N, C-alpha and C positions, 0 to 999 in steps of 0.2 A: 580207809576203805573198808567197807563192811565185808563180812564173810560170804562165802558162797551160799546160795539159797537153793532149796530143793522143793520139787512139787510132785505130788502123786496125781496122776491124771485118771479121771473116771469117765466112763461112758454115761452121757447124759440120759440115755434111754433107761438104763437099768441100774446105774450107780456102781457097777463093778469096776475095780481097778483095771486100767488098760495100759498103764505105763508110768514111768517116772523120769525125771530129768533134773539136772543141776545147771545153774548158771552163776557166774561170779561177776561183780562189777568191773573186774579187770578185762572182761570180754571172753574169758574161758567158758566153754560150754561142754558139758559131758561129765559123767556118762549120761546117755539118754537111751532108754529101752522101752519098747512097746510090745504088747502081746501079739499084735498083728502088724504087718508092714504098712498098712493103710493109716495107722495112727501116727507114724513117725513125723510126717509133714506137719500135722496139727500140734504135736508136742514141740517141735522146733519153733513153729510160729508163736506159740505161747511163751517160750523162753526168750525169744528175741523181743517180744513186746513187754515182758515183765521186768527186765533188767536193762538199764541204760549203761552200755559199756563206756569206760573211760576213754578208750581209743577205738579199737576195732574188735570184731568178733574173732575168736580163735576156736576152731573145731578140728578134731581128728576124724577125718572122713575117709574110710577105705574106698578105693576105686570101685569095688564091687557094690557099694551102696547105691540104691536107686535115687537117693536124695542128692547125690553129687551133681548131676546135670542141672537140677533145679537151682541148687545153690550157685552154680556157675552162671546160669542165666540171670540170677538175682544180684549179680555183682561181686560175689565172692571170687577169690582167686587163689591159686596154689602158691604157697610161700615155702621157702626152704627146699631142701632136697626131699624127694619122696622117700618113704620108708618101704622097703620090700620085706614081705613076710612070706616065708615058704614053710609049708607044713604037709604032713602026710595024711591029715584029716581035714574035714571041711572047716573047722573052727567055728567062731561065733556066727550067728545069723545076722550078717551085716545088712540085711534088708529091713531089720527092725532094731538095730543096736548101733550106737555110735560110742566109741571109746572115750574115756576120760583121759587115758594115757596109753601109749603103746607098751608100757612096762607090764601090763597085766596079761598080754598075750603070751 
């Protein structure tokens, strides 16, 4: 199995970077980050189309992420026990960032 692949996403209009994302043939996706929340759906669509997973896609998606409902409508499901994260600050901008691992929080 080959190694994980990464992409830098650019705005077609001006060419400036708008995000990055990683996907692995094992099905692991992440981290994925975009400069604006509106780019996250497009970044995920690219990653899902660029790599064929050996089994199923695996993502760490916080419940606060606006892409969670779209993923659920698209056939993704919750697997394993959910992870609870409590903090005294807002933390990452989950509207434009998907974790590669919960270990970095």
